[in-house]
Backbone as CSV, one residue per row, in Angstrom:
resi,resn,N_x,N_y,N_z,CA_x,CA_y,CA_z,C_x,C_y,C_z
1,UNK,-72.638,60.276,-32.094,-72.418,58.791,-31.931,-73.168,58.290,-30.823
2,UNK,-73.753,57.073,-31.041,-74.435,56.523,-29.895,-73.496,56.062,-28.795
3,UNK,-73.824,56.097,-27.544,-72.893,55.671,-26.498,-72.578,54.149,-26.583
4,UNK,-71.351,53.800,-26.213,-70.950,52.356,-26.227,-71.665,51.619,-25.236
5,UNK,-72.017,50.419,-25.605,-72.659,49.620,-24.579,-71.791,49.317,-23.408
6,UNK,-72.396,49.193,-22.269,-71.599,48.918,-21.019,-70.938,47.589,-21.134
7,UNK,-69.688,47.478,-20.562,-68.952,46.178,-20.560,-69.716,45.225,-19.491
8,UNK,-69.749,44.011,-19.877,-70.298,43.068,-18.959,-69.259,42.065,-18.500
9,UNK,-69.251,41.742,-17.278,-68.251,40.754,-16.768,-68.978,39.580,-16.220
10,UNK,-68.441,38.367,-16.323,-69.065,37.217,-15.706,-69.168,37.343,-14.196
11,UNK,-70.331,36.960,-13.709,-70.479,37.095,-12.250,-69.521,36.124,-11.554
12,UNK,-68.935,36.598,-10.513,-67.982,35.796,-9.771,-68.696,34.672,-9.104
13,UNK,-67.995,33.527,-9.177,-68.592,32.294,-8.611,-68.181,32.185,-7.126
14,UNK,-69.027,32.143,-6.258,-68.773,31.997,-4.869,-68.360,30.596,-4.552
15,UNK,-67.764,30.405,-3.392,-67.379,29.037,-2.981,-68.642,28.159,-2.688
16,UNK,-69.705,28.935,-2.292,-70.921,28.094,-1.910,-71.583,27.731,-3.210
17,UNK,-71.425,28.436,-4.340,-72.105,28.005,-5.562,-71.318,26.939,-6.354
18,UNK,-69.946,26.775,-5.967,-69.176,25.776,-6.755,-69.712,24.380,-6.408
19,UNK,-69.348,23.454,-7.311,-69.779,22.089,-7.073,-69.080,21.507,-5.914
20,UNK,-69.905,20.898,-4.988,-69.299,20.418,-3.752,-68.408,19.285,-3.969
21,UNK,-67.239,19.181,-3.209,-66.407,18.122,-3.267,-67.045,16.824,-2.627
22,UNK,-66.706,15.662,-3.076,-67.247,14.464,-2.428,-66.724,14.418,-0.964
23,UNK,-67.518,13.841,-0.122,-67.147,13.777,1.359,-65.777,13.012,1.536
24,UNK,-64.906,13.493,2.371,-63.698,12.831,2.658,-62.500,13.061,1.628
25,UNK,-62.847,13.810,0.534,-61.812,14.029,-0.484,-61.069,15.374,-0.264
26,UNK,-59.863,15.399,-0.786,-59.094,16.699,-0.627,-58.806,17.204,-2.027
27,UNK,-58.833,18.498,-2.066,-58.617,19.109,-3.343,-57.112,19.194,-3.588
28,UNK,-56.560,18.630,-4.644,-55.184,18.626,-4.954,-54.723,19.953,-5.592
29,UNK,-53.490,20.311,-5.300,-52.887,21.440,-5.852,-52.586,21.210,-7.319
30,UNK,-52.769,22.213,-8.189,-52.496,22.078,-9.561,-51.025,22.439,-10.021
31,UNK,-50.275,22.614,-8.976,-48.874,22.943,-9.318,-48.187,21.764,-9.936
32,UNK,-47.303,21.942,-10.907,-46.703,20.783,-11.528,-45.819,20.042,-10.579
33,UNK,-45.755,18.724,-10.687,-44.927,17.887,-9.790,-43.408,17.942,-10.226
34,UNK,-42.573,18.149,-9.308,-41.166,18.282,-9.594,-40.421,17.101,-8.761
35,UNK,-39.552,16.494,-9.491,-38.682,15.457,-8.726,-37.587,16.203,-7.841
36,UNK,-37.522,15.824,-6.649,-36.545,16.314,-5.830,-35.114,15.767,-6.207
37,UNK,-34.247,16.696,-6.259,-32.891,16.334,-6.578,-32.120,16.036,-5.320
38,UNK,-31.426,14.894,-5.361,-30.680,14.465,-4.236,-29.351,15.305,-4.221
39,UNK,-28.898,15.708,-2.988,-27.678,16.489,-3.037,-26.484,15.623,-3.422
40,UNK,-25.526,16.213,-4.086,-24.405,15.486,-4.492,-23.557,15.066,-3.356
41,UNK,-22.978,13.837,-3.325,-22.223,13.449,-2.119,-20.956,14.242,-1.973
42,UNK,-20.683,14.541,-0.735,-19.567,15.427,-0.463,-18.299,14.576,-0.531
43,UNK,-17.314,15.033,-1.256,-16.023,14.322,-1.344,-15.000,15.069,-0.468
44,UNK,-14.394,14.379,0.517,-13.437,15.084,1.385,-12.226,15.492,0.597
45,UNK,-11.697,16.587,0.816,-10.405,17.022,0.122,-9.262,16.082,0.478
46,UNK,-8.362,16.033,-0.558,-7.152,15.218,-0.395,-6.216,15.791,0.728
47,UNK,-5.759,14.865,1.490,-4.868,15.251,2.664,-3.591,14.491,2.548
48,UNK,-2.630,14.719,3.457,-1.426,14.049,3.475,-1.673,12.513,3.728
49,UNK,-2.675,12.169,4.419,-2.903,10.816,4.745,-3.848,10.106,3.779
50,UNK,-4.603,10.960,3.012,-5.448,10.408,1.977,-5.216,11.159,0.673
51,UNK,-4.098,10.859,0.005,-3.800,11.662,-1.272,-4.837,11.413,-2.377
52,UNK,-4.945,12.382,-3.246,-5.855,12.182,-4.393,-5.418,11.064,-5.260
53,UNK,-4.148,10.746,-5.405,-3.665,9.632,-6.201,-2.903,8.741,-5.357
54,UNK,-3.506,7.691,-4.723,-2.810,6.775,-3.737,-1.543,6.137,-4.438
55,UNK,-1.669,5.803,-5.794,-0.524,5.231,-6.453,-0.547,5.663,-7.850
56,UNK,0.603,5.497,-8.620,0.626,5.995,-9.995,-0.405,5.221,-10.836
57,UNK,-1.135,6.013,-11.666,-2.123,5.319,-12.490,-3.520,5.141,-11.783
58,UNK,-3.637,5.729,-10.534,-4.847,5.521,-9.757,-6.075,6.077,-10.528
59,UNK,-5.931,7.190,-11.157,-7.077,7.842,-11.769,-7.647,7.009,-12.907
60,UNK,-6.878,6.314,-13.619,-7.246,5.512,-14.804,-7.346,4.017,-14.484
61,UNK,-7.136,3.703,-13.232,-7.200,2.215,-12.848,-8.578,1.810,-12.401
62,UNK,-9.138,0.966,-13.201,-10.466,0.359,-12.769,-10.328,-1.145,-12.725
63,UNK,-10.568,-1.780,-11.570,-10.435,-3.195,-11.370,-11.580,-3.927,-12.035
64,UNK,-11.412,-4.159,-13.305,-12.398,-4.845,-14.056,-12.297,-6.379,-14.159
65,UNK,-13.184,-7.158,-13.837,-13.104,-8.568,-13.795,-13.850,-9.201,-14.954
66,UNK,-13.120,-10.021,-15.698,-13.810,-10.720,-16.863,-13.734,-12.152,-16.631
67,UNK,-14.700,-12.844,-17.168,-14.732,-14.383,-17.127,-14.180,-14.880,-18.493
68,UNK,-13.048,-15.534,-18.418,-12.372,-16.049,-19.571,-12.117,-17.560,-19.464
69,UNK,-11.945,-18.221,-20.616,-11.577,-19.588,-20.566,-10.110,-19.685,-20.148
70,UNK,-9.783,-20.498,-19.141,-8.412,-20.630,-18.689,-7.464,-21.103,-19.744
71,UNK,-7.945,-21.798,-20.727,-7.044,-22.331,-21.773,-6.594,-21.226,-22.699
72,UNK,-7.246,-20.055,-22.664,-6.792,-18.896,-23.446,-5.644,-18.082,-22.777
73,UNK,-5.450,-18.355,-21.457,-4.321,-17.589,-20.754,-2.952,-18.321,-21.008
74,UNK,-1.953,-17.472,-21.031,-0.665,-18.053,-21.260,0.258,-17.914,-20.044
75,UNK,0.856,-18.881,-19.502,1.813,-18.819,-18.446,3.035,-18.048,-18.891
76,UNK,3.627,-17.338,-17.909,4.856,-16.632,-18.202,5.990,-17.661,-18.282
77,UNK,6.640,-17.725,-19.454,7.599,-18.865,-19.654,8.857,-18.682,-18.692
78,UNK,9.211,-17.403,-18.314,10.387,-17.253,-17.539,9.981,-17.171,-16.067
79,UNK,8.814,-17.590,-15.701,8.431,-17.555,-14.180,9.351,-18.418,-13.390
80,UNK,10.106,-17.725,-12.448,11.106,-18.474,-11.636,10.565,-19.301,-10.431
81,UNK,9.248,-19.217,-10.324,8.548,-19.809,-9.222,8.158,-21.248,-9.552
82,UNK,8.607,-22.275,-8.701,8.195,-23.656,-8.934,6.874,-23.891,-8.123
83,UNK,5.829,-24.226,-8.972,4.514,-24.308,-8.459,3.831,-25.732,-8.429
84,UNK,4.474,-26.700,-8.911,3.840,-27.977,-9.037,3.330,-28.480,-7.741
85,UNK,4.061,-28.383,-6.691,3.706,-28.887,-5.372,2.503,-28.109,-4.775
86,UNK,2.174,-27.075,-5.229,1.125,-26.264,-4.646,-0.239,-26.384,-5.381
87,UNK,-0.190,-26.979,-6.555,-1.432,-27.015,-7.373,-2.540,-27.803,-6.690
88,UNK,-2.187,-29.014,-6.183,-3.218,-29.798,-5.604,-3.928,-29.091,-4.461
89,UNK,-3.214,-28.456,-3.636,-3.776,-27.738,-2.418,-4.692,-26.636,-2.964
90,UNK,-4.215,-25.869,-3.875,-5.016,-24.703,-4.427,-6.301,-25.253,-5.112
91,UNK,-6.128,-26.317,-5.806,-7.304,-26.932,-6.445,-8.359,-27.321,-5.382
92,UNK,-7.911,-27.912,-4.213,-8.874,-28.264,-3.184,-9.453,-27.052,-2.558
93,UNK,-8.706,-25.977,-2.421,-9.251,-24.757,-1.977,-10.282,-24.145,-2.836
94,UNK,-10.080,-24.160,-4.160,-11.065,-23.666,-5.063,-12.274,-24.545,-5.040
95,UNK,-12.103,-25.854,-4.930,-13.295,-26.794,-4.877,-14.056,-26.429,-3.588
96,UNK,-13.451,-26.147,-2.510,-14.178,-25.953,-1.277,-14.776,-24.490,-1.136
97,UNK,-14.055,-23.454,-1.588,-14.475,-22.077,-1.349,-14.814,-21.311,-2.608
98,UNK,-14.556,-21.905,-3.758,-14.797,-21.113,-5.002,-13.543,-20.356,-5.427
99,UNK,-13.614,-19.738,-6.628,-12.523,-18.885,-7.228,-12.615,-17.494,-6.644
100,UNK,-11.982,-17.284,-5.469,-12.106,-15.956,-4.834,-11.113,-14.904,-5.174
101,UNK,-10.042,-15.297,-5.872,-8.993,-14.366,-6.237,-8.816,-14.430,-7.746
102,UNK,-8.942,-13.322,-8.465,-8.792,-13.453,-9.995,-7.374,-13.574,-10.354
103,UNK,-7.116,-14.127,-11.520,-5.850,-14.215,-12.143,-5.551,-12.871,-12.869
104,UNK,-4.358,-12.339,-12.704,-3.979,-11.093,-13.325,-3.041,-11.325,-14.560
105,UNK,-3.548,-10.742,-15.651,-2.670,-10.826,-16.875,-2.438,-9.507,-17.516
106,UNK,-1.563,-9.506,-18.548,-1.371,-8.288,-19.315,-2.332,-8.277,-20.483
107,UNK,-2.232,-7.317,-21.383,-3.188,-7.329,-22.423,-3.054,-8.382,-23.446
108,UNK,-1.960,-9.043,-23.507,-1.796,-10.225,-24.308,-2.188,-11.534,-23.629
109,UNK,-2.761,-11.401,-22.401,-3.262,-12.573,-21.609,-2.164,-13.465,-21.155
110,UNK,-1.025,-12.829,-20.983,0.154,-13.514,-20.329,0.020,-13.298,-18.890
111,UNK,0.108,-14.367,-18.039,-0.213,-14.335,-16.659,0.925,-13.509,-15.843
112,UNK,0.333,-12.602,-15.159,1.306,-11.716,-14.221,1.255,-12.386,-12.844
113,UNK,0.062,-12.620,-12.315,-0.049,-13.241,-10.957,-1.209,-14.234,-10.994
114,UNK,-0.966,-15.471,-10.444,-2.000,-16.470,-10.433,-1.700,-17.676,-11.276
115,UNK,-0.316,-18.028,-11.377,0.002,-19.242,-12.082,-0.480,-20.484,-11.481
116,UNK,-0.441,-20.559,-10.168,-0.992,-21.767,-9.468,-2.416,-21.877,-9.642
117,UNK,-3.193,-20.746,-9.421,-4.645,-20.858,-9.700,-4.948,-21.229,-11.139
118,UNK,-4.165,-20.767,-12.100,-4.425,-21.169,-13.444,-4.317,-22.632,-13.648
119,UNK,-3.229,-23.276,-13.090,-2.946,-24.684,-13.228,-4.050,-25.470,-12.507
120,UNK,-4.460,-25.004,-11.297,-5.540,-25.572,-10.546,-6.834,-25.557,-11.386
121,UNK,-7.110,-24.415,-12.021,-8.338,-24.424,-12.848,-8.320,-25.380,-13.966
122,UNK,-7.200,-25.606,-14.604,-7.077,-26.500,-15.691,-7.243,-28.030,-15.190
123,UNK,-6.649,-28.254,-13.957,-6.901,-29.461,-13.357,-8.376,-29.793,-12.979
124,UNK,-9.054,-28.791,-12.587,-10.452,-28.963,-12.233,-11.322,-28.870,-13.471
125,UNK,-10.794,-28.546,-14.650,-11.511,-28.451,-15.881,-12.602,-27.384,-15.830
126,UNK,-12.173,-26.242,-15.328,-13.104,-25.117,-15.101,-13.351,-24.513,-16.533
127,UNK,-14.649,-24.203,-16.963,-14.796,-23.532,-18.233,-14.463,-22.111,-18.241
128,UNK,-14.683,-21.422,-17.107,-14.391,-19.975,-17.054,-13.636,-19.626,-15.674
129,UNK,-12.847,-18.709,-15.686,-12.220,-18.202,-14.403,-12.206,-16.687,-14.512
130,UNK,-12.294,-16.040,-13.292,-12.199,-14.560,-13.201,-10.787,-14.032,-13.568
131,UNK,-10.636,-13.064,-14.428,-9.415,-12.573,-14.817,-9.447,-11.011,-14.770
132,UNK,-8.382,-10.447,-14.290,-8.227,-8.997,-14.344,-7.071,-8.617,-15.285
133,UNK,-7.327,-7.940,-16.324,-6.311,-7.527,-17.307,-5.743,-6.178,-16.866
134,UNK,-4.523,-6.176,-16.405,-3.886,-4.977,-15.921,-3.258,-4.164,-17.005
135,UNK,-4.108,-3.539,-17.809,-3.708,-2.830,-19.032,-2.839,-1.618,-18.702
136,UNK,-2.949,-1.106,-17.483,-2.140,0.193,-17.081,-0.733,-0.158,-16.758
137,UNK,-0.324,-1.458,-16.530,0.993,-1.737,-16.113,1.866,-1.833,-17.368
138,UNK,3.101,-1.234,-17.303,4.080,-1.365,-18.341,4.743,-2.750,-18.232
139,UNK,5.475,-3.085,-19.212,6.174,-4.433,-19.208,7.057,-4.570,-18.056
140,UNK,7.780,-3.525,-17.712,8.764,-3.615,-16.585,7.975,-3.745,-15.268
141,UNK,6.828,-2.982,-15.157,6.031,-3.145,-13.917,5.378,-4.485,-13.781
142,UNK,4.968,-5.038,-14.928,4.428,-6.487,-14.817,5.418,-7.499,-14.394
143,UNK,6.718,-7.329,-14.843,7.732,-8.229,-14.485,8.069,-8.121,-13.022
144,UNK,8.088,-6.828,-12.553,8.282,-6.619,-11.085,7.219,-7.122,-10.240
145,UNK,6.026,-6.958,-10.670,4.878,-7.378,-9.896,4.828,-8.830,-9.768
146,UNK,5.258,-9.600,-10.839,5.350,-11.076,-10.759,6.174,-11.497,-9.517
147,UNK,7.223,-10.897,-9.334,8.160,-11.264,-8.286,7.571,-10.745,-6.934
148,UNK,7.119,-9.536,-6.870,6.529,-8.968,-5.621,5.373,-9.773,-5.096
149,UNK,4.530,-10.249,-6.036,3.339,-11.034,-5.544,3.716,-12.203,-4.810
150,UNK,4.907,-12.830,-5.189,5.300,-13.997,-4.427,6.227,-13.706,-3.261
151,UNK,7.131,-12.697,-3.368,8.114,-12.405,-2.391,7.441,-11.767,-1.199
152,UNK,6.526,-10.824,-1.369,5.934,-10.114,-0.220,5.190,-11.049,0.694
153,UNK,4.629,-12.143,0.107,3.907,-13.112,1.023,4.796,-13.900,1.875
154,UNK,6.105,-13.983,1.555,7.050,-14.733,2.383,7.670,-13.915,3.417
155,UNK,7.390,-12.623,3.483,7.938,-11.795,4.515,7.321,-11.950,5.885
156,UNK,6.108,-12.459,5.902,5.370,-12.706,7.153,5.729,-14.045,7.668
157,UNK,5.459,-14.215,9.018,5.742,-15.492,9.740,4.460,-15.982,10.410
158,UNK,4.457,-17.234,10.630,3.403,-17.867,11.444,3.551,-17.688,12.919
159,UNK,2.565,-17.423,13.672,2.544,-17.603,15.173,2.157,-19.057,15.412
160,UNK,3.135,-19.870,15.607,2.858,-21.318,15.711,1.726,-21.717,16.782
161,UNK,1.724,-21.052,17.840,0.724,-21.419,18.853,-0.732,-21.121,18.334
162,UNK,-0.862,-19.941,17.656,-2.232,-19.597,17.188,-2.556,-20.511,15.992
163,UNK,-1.478,-20.797,15.213,-1.710,-21.607,14.005,-2.182,-23.072,14.426
164,UNK,-1.432,-23.624,15.488,-1.926,-24.909,15.960,-3.294,-24.878,16.432
165,UNK,-3.702,-23.967,17.194,-5.124,-23.783,17.652,-6.095,-23.804,16.523
166,UNK,-5.764,-23.015,15.390,-6.661,-22.920,14.304,-6.758,-24.296,13.618
167,UNK,-5.610,-24.909,13.455,-5.597,-26.216,12.739,-6.300,-27.284,13.515
168,UNK,-6.178,-27.295,14.775,-6.889,-28.285,15.646,-8.348,-28.085,15.540
169,UNK,-8.836,-26.860,15.538,-10.266,-26.599,15.408,-10.737,-27.032,14.062
170,UNK,-9.981,-26.690,12.968,-10.383,-27.103,11.625,-10.388,-28.562,11.483
171,UNK,-9.431,-29.311,12.112,-9.411,-30.731,12.014,-10.586,-31.382,12.760
172,UNK,-11.012,-30.700,13.805,-12.103,-31.214,14.583,-13.406,-31.215,13.773
173,UNK,-13.593,-30.131,12.869,-14.781,-29.970,12.065,-14.554,-30.628,10.681
174,UNK,-13.428,-31.270,10.447,-13.239,-31.951,9.144,-12.862,-30.992,7.978
175,UNK,-12.282,-29.832,8.320,-11.835,-28.854,7.249,-10.322,-28.651,7.144
176,UNK,-9.558,-29.565,7.708,-8.112,-29.453,7.739,-7.553,-29.443,6.273
177,UNK,-8.012,-30.452,5.466,-7.545,-30.496,4.107,-7.799,-29.156,3.311
178,UNK,-8.913,-28.547,3.552,-9.220,-27.298,2.839,-8.314,-26.179,3.251
179,UNK,-7.578,-26.283,4.349,-6.688,-25.172,4.815,-5.413,-25.132,4.146
180,UNK,-5.050,-26.165,3.409,-3.810,-26.233,2.686,-2.704,-26.949,3.545
181,UNK,-3.020,-27.310,4.789,-2.128,-28.022,5.740,-2.517,-29.549,5.700
182,UNK,-1.602,-30.377,5.831,-1.876,-31.806,5.938,-1.881,-32.318,7.376
183,UNK,-2.381,-33.466,7.634,-2.299,-33.999,9.002,-0.859,-34.213,9.453
184,UNK,-0.007,-34.626,8.565,1.431,-34.758,8.952,2.071,-33.471,9.338
185,UNK,1.681,-32.377,8.689,2.265,-31.107,8.966,1.723,-30.647,10.341
186,UNK,0.456,-30.857,10.676,-0.129,-30.589,11.947,0.658,-31.345,13.072
187,UNK,0.885,-32.707,12.747,1.524,-33.465,13.775,2.966,-32.941,14.080
188,UNK,3.621,-32.490,13.009,4.935,-31.958,13.183,4.879,-30.705,14.043
189,UNK,3.911,-29.861,13.815,3.750,-28.636,14.681,3.500,-28.958,16.058
190,UNK,2.715,-30.016,16.309,2.440,-30.485,17.680,3.611,-30.995,18.390
191,UNK,4.476,-31.726,17.616,5.775,-32.232,18.213,6.669,-31.173,18.631
192,UNK,6.677,-30.104,17.868,7.574,-29.013,18.150,7.049,-28.073,19.145
193,UNK,5.868,-28.242,19.659,5.229,-27.307,20.709,5.964,-27.554,21.960
194,UNK,6.270,-26.419,22.663,6.997,-26.626,23.974,6.103,-27.186,24.960
195,UNK,6.598,-28.203,25.831,5.710,-28.755,26.826,5.442,-27.845,28.003
196,UNK,4.300,-28.021,28.553,3.915,-27.166,29.739,4.721,-27.495,30.853
197,UNK,5.264,-26.463,31.609,5.994,-26.656,32.769,5.051,-26.668,34.036
198,UNK,5.643,-26.876,35.184,4.839,-26.911,36.426,4.203,-25.522,36.723
199,UNK,4.910,-24.471,36.329,4.285,-23.120,36.621,3.065,-22.916,35.709
200,UNK,3.157,-23.419,34.483,1.975,-23.282,33.622,0.767,-24.101,34.156
201,UNK,1.057,-25.266,34.647,-0.134,-26.050,35.186,-0.598,-25.382,36.462
202,UNK,0.241,-24.820,37.303,-0.261,-24.199,38.534,-1.080,-22.964,38.193
203,UNK,-0.627,-22.257,37.137,-1.349,-21.023,36.771,-2.755,-21.401,36.136
204,UNK,-2.809,-22.567,35.414,-4.081,-22.931,34.784,-5.097,-23.536,35.848
205,UNK,-4.553,-24.393,36.787,-5.454,-25.124,37.660,-5.266,-24.788,39.145
206,UNK,-4.371,-23.927,39.473,-4.103,-23.663,40.927,-3.020,-24.548,41.468
207,UNK,-2.131,-24.123,42.242,-1.026,-24.928,42.788,-1.611,-25.984,43.617
208,UNK,-1.013,-27.185,43.552,-1.364,-28.293,44.459,-0.968,-27.986,45.882
209,UNK,-1.609,-28.518,46.839,-1.232,-28.310,48.234,0.109,-28.887,48.509
210,UNK,0.786,-28.384,49.610,2.091,-28.854,49.963,1.997,-30.234,50.548
211,UNK,3.105,-30.942,50.571,3.062,-32.302,51.098,2.705,-33.343,49.985
212,UNK,2.487,-34.513,50.415,2.237,-35.685,49.499,0.920,-36.371,49.868
213,UNK,-0.236,-35.659,49.726,-1.457,-36.383,50.148,-1.821,-37.530,49.207
214,UNK,-2.628,-38.380,49.623,-2.982,-39.579,48.862,-3.809,-39.208,47.660
215,UNK,-4.810,-38.315,47.876,-5.631,-37.830,46.790,-5.722,-36.385,46.674
216,UNK,-5.664,-35.804,45.535,-5.851,-34.449,45.282,-7.088,-34.225,44.303
217,UNK,-7.827,-33.158,44.599,-8.900,-32.813,43.735,-8.690,-31.398,43.136
218,UNK,-8.818,-31.367,41.804,-8.676,-30.074,41.140,-9.901,-29.887,40.337
219,UNK,-10.606,-28.736,40.448,-11.762,-28.463,39.788,-11.580,-27.362,38.721
220,UNK,-12.033,-27.605,37.538,-11.970,-26.579,36.435,-13.207,-26.716,35.559
221,UNK,-13.362,-25.671,34.797,-14.604,-25.576,33.985,-14.278,-25.840,32.497
222,UNK,-15.154,-26.714,31.837,-15.015,-27.000,30.474,-16.298,-26.674,29.728
223,UNK,-16.167,-26.212,28.477,-17.327,-26.010,27.634,-17.863,-27.389,27.233
224,UNK,-19.009,-27.346,26.555,-19.594,-28.655,26.110,-18.717,-29.266,25.148
225,UNK,-18.129,-28.510,24.132,-17.284,-29.060,23.207,-15.979,-29.664,23.833
226,UNK,-15.410,-28.910,24.822,-14.227,-29.389,25.470,-14.525,-30.683,26.234
227,UNK,-15.744,-30.759,26.922,-16.104,-31.934,27.674,-16.156,-33.199,26.736
228,UNK,-16.738,-32.935,25.560,-16.925,-34.047,24.617,-15.540,-34.499,24.108
229,UNK,-14.612,-33.549,23.847,-13.259,-33.869,23.417,-12.531,-34.662,24.490
230,UNK,-12.600,-34.237,25.707,-11.885,-34.995,26.876,-12.485,-36.367,27.034
231,UNK,-13.798,-36.502,26.965,-14.387,-37.824,27.151,-14.017,-38.763,26.054
232,UNK,-14.022,-38.194,24.780,-13.661,-39.022,23.670,-12.172,-39.426,23.691
233,UNK,-11.374,-38.581,24.044,-9.922,-38.970,24.146,-9.664,-39.882,25.249
234,UNK,-10.407,-39.714,26.371,-10.308,-40.611,27.530,-10.673,-42.033,27.022
235,UNK,-11.806,-42.232,26.327,-12.261,-43.461,25.911,-11.237,-44.076,25.003
236,UNK,-10.614,-43.251,24.107,-9.612,-43.807,23.260,-8.396,-44.297,24.017
237,UNK,-8.038,-43.615,25.086,-6.925,-44.042,25.966,-7.333,-45.262,26.700
238,UNK,-8.502,-45.455,27.047,-8.968,-46.731,27.785,-8.904,-47.836,26.839
239,UNK,-9.112,-47.690,25.591,-9.106,-48.778,24.658,-7.760,-49.149,24.300
240,UNK,-6.779,-48.234,24.385,-5.462,-48.444,23.949,-4.582,-49.167,25.059
241,UNK,-4.952,-49.046,26.322,-4.085,-49.650,27.394,-4.878,-49.787,28.648
242,UNK,-4.340,-50.596,29.572,-4.974,-50.851,30.833,-4.630,-49.772,31.798
243,UNK,-5.554,-48.933,32.205,-5.270,-47.828,33.143,-5.844,-48.073,34.553
244,UNK,-6.063,-49.374,34.862,-6.595,-49.564,36.247,-5.583,-49.238,37.248
245,UNK,-6.057,-48.716,38.367,-5.263,-48.214,39.460,-5.869,-48.688,40.745
246,UNK,-5.227,-49.438,41.650,-5.828,-49.910,42.794,-6.188,-48.801,43.739
247,UNK,-5.540,-47.651,43.697,-5.813,-46.561,44.578,-7.077,-45.668,44.032
248,UNK,-7.378,-45.904,42.794,-8.475,-45.028,42.205,-9.222,-45.895,41.189
249,UNK,-10.452,-46.250,41.479,-11.267,-47.060,40.573,-11.958,-46.304,39.559
250,UNK,-11.764,-44.991,39.413,-12.374,-44.198,38.320,-11.597,-44.213,37.104
251,UNK,-12.005,-45.134,36.145,-11.266,-45.373,35.016,-11.089,-44.153,34.130
252,UNK,-12.191,-43.348,34.095,-12.095,-42.079,33.174,-11.107,-41.183,33.743
253,UNK,-11.118,-40.977,35.043,-10.103,-40.061,35.720,-8.680,-40.566,35.458
254,UNK,-8.495,-41.906,35.519,-7.110,-42.435,35.210,-6.790,-42.119,33.812
255,UNK,-7.816,-42.302,32.800,-7.419,-41.976,31.442,-7.078,-40.590,31.310
256,UNK,-7.780,-39.675,31.964,-7.428,-38.218,31.831,-6.107,-37.911,32.364
257,UNK,-5.773,-38.584,33.551,-4.430,-38.376,34.091,-3.384,-38.863,33.130
258,UNK,-3.640,-40.015,32.456,-2.659,-40.512,31.516,-2.559,-39.580,30.321
259,UNK,-3.624,-38.972,29.901,-3.547,-37.912,28.780,-2.635,-36.810,29.215
260,UNK,-2.820,-36.292,30.389,-2.000,-35.214,30.908,-0.518,-35.582,31.068
261,UNK,-0.362,-36.883,31.518,1.043,-37.355,31.676,1.722,-37.416,30.274
262,UNK,1.019,-37.932,29.262,1.650,-37.916,27.879,1.995,-36.583,27.374
263,UNK,1.045,-35.586,27.675,1.220,-34.247,27.252,2.427,-33.645,27.815
264,UNK,2.592,-33.852,29.173,3.793,-33.350,29.773,5.072,-33.847,29.369
265,UNK,5.042,-35.097,28.909,6.314,-35.814,28.490,6.672,-35.391,27.104
266,UNK,5.869,-34.621,26.357,6.294,-34.228,24.995,7.372,-33.293,24.982
């Protein structure tokens, strides 16, 4: 037999013989591109302070909000809450701030919570309102929640001093009506405010010197807004009565003194 021909292999291509890359270019790897997977978020285990089920039905409870025609919602006929007096104020609140709290109904669209908001929406002729259908509540739970939604809000009390300060600030910027309080209610709160005694004045401005000097000077600091309020009130006092004082020709100072006098007499 004739000898087998020798095997031939292609000559290896050296780096110098390969086609040169364009200047400034980089050779890309031919490995397939893979998307990096983000690590799954770590969920802390349930503890005594953060149980896995904070309330019954938590696992199947999803707060889903739908936009529905308010005319399709049905008020609860046995609702013991009288709401007529509150509809106007809630309507003004919706007009000022929007519909920020949904109406809660059962699966038959009978209202569980939000009867006043429903009536206010009808008064404003709103085409759609946000509604949460609490399908996970039983009939007994829905009836209990109707009462709890109103009763729990009455368990808290107002801090009248802080409330007065808030209402005065809102009245100053023209937002008192949107708060749900009227000017008459604010005046009633102001009338019931305890008058400042001598100790309160001494603490605020420093005690006056002993004796009966002819003139006393007390210096205190006001913000720009407070200065504008004091001057505006002083001008109003000047227009309302004669505050001329032969011992003091500063009419504005006399007006401010009169304002303080009226405040202390309350």
